C-alpha angles and dihedrals in degrees: 000000000000116000092228134033113200110205117199122175116210128199119164091329102140094125099067099015100104093052089049088050096050094048090061097040090052097054119131090229108067112176097100144110118226110216115191119192112201102204099203098297117191097197131061100292096110092056093051091049090052092049090055093044089056089056098044126037091203091075119093119185121210117183131202113205090221139024108273102166137258098286094053093043091052089045090056091053093048091050090053096042120117098184126103088231131044119214118196121217136174120220095233099048138077129238109207113232099263099041096103094040094052097044096045091050091050093052091045092051096040108050090177091062115088100170125034122184131176140225110265147212120226118206142174123259090273092049092252127120095046121184126182122226123201118211131198109278103200125073095236093056092044092057092046096050089047096053088048088057099254126132103255100161125031104229100213090045098059130105116200138178107265093227091055093054092045092049093067096041095256124255119358103252096214092052102093096164124040089011090148094054091049090051092050093051088061094040095056090075092048106045144353129266138219141180121210113225090232124103099228103145128064114206108204113213116207142146098261099059126104093243091069089081115122114290094235091055092048088051090050093053098046093046086053091054090052092045091057089045092053091044090054088052101040110014088244141053111208108206085220091059092051090049090051091048089051089049087054093052093053097035097243115185110249135190123240097267095049093046087053091052091048093049085053092051092049094051091048092048095049089050093051092047091055091048087051094048091240085120135022124219093254086062092064103075092057093046093047094053093047092048091049091053092050095043088055092050087056093058120104114265098251091052090049090054090051094051089048093051091047095052089047095046096050096042088055091050093046090053094048 
């Protein structure tokens, strides 16, 4: 059996498919199978896949008779996988040569980690204009940024233990956008996450991808994912709480009453995450220090000046 199964869904992806194939086949880690799920493509994708499969016996083609959507395609690949680890991949992106090697080494040396991501490049359709994006590396900060609504793990750049993905039933088939964020919200209570501080994945931005849907629609879908997550934790998801969490993410200045309510939200949230095993108690000092820093930055300027004066005044008095 191979160590890794790479799962790549394809739907009408002929334009960039060959580059995605080559980036996986040229990895420095070679003990993998490459499952391609053709999700009812109507272009020449299937022919391209068959041509590559004739060249390399590690490639396996699965075909859906009709388009079922990305989550269903990924689940088909996970169900057919024989590897110990599952590496995600998109058919219009590029995995840099050491991606699989670095990720599998991390999982093998850190048995408490179930999902490992990576920093990434974004690039234009012709692979120019690249930018590097750093992501939180530690589980505690990954969970925090996720619940605030930020992208903390890049879905197609992950490698996960196969048994961990199967234990939660894989991707939610009805979740056609933000399916990775929805999956992660369920996995946080099952395993721990990490991001490697290496840029080993290139995310190509072009007009044909799903993320080109209107911004308001994207916002509504991701908000719904967080609403369901909070409901699992609390039994409710007050809209005012979600608004305050959004404010914390972007650093909105808040009055005294709103900051007090936000602090109560965060204390309740951390307690619920520990109870749900999404966090452990040793995560809390790091998170509380970070949240206190952010909360202070959200105070109006005059109040910040007073807090700074008070800290300085009492520290001087204590030393004297």
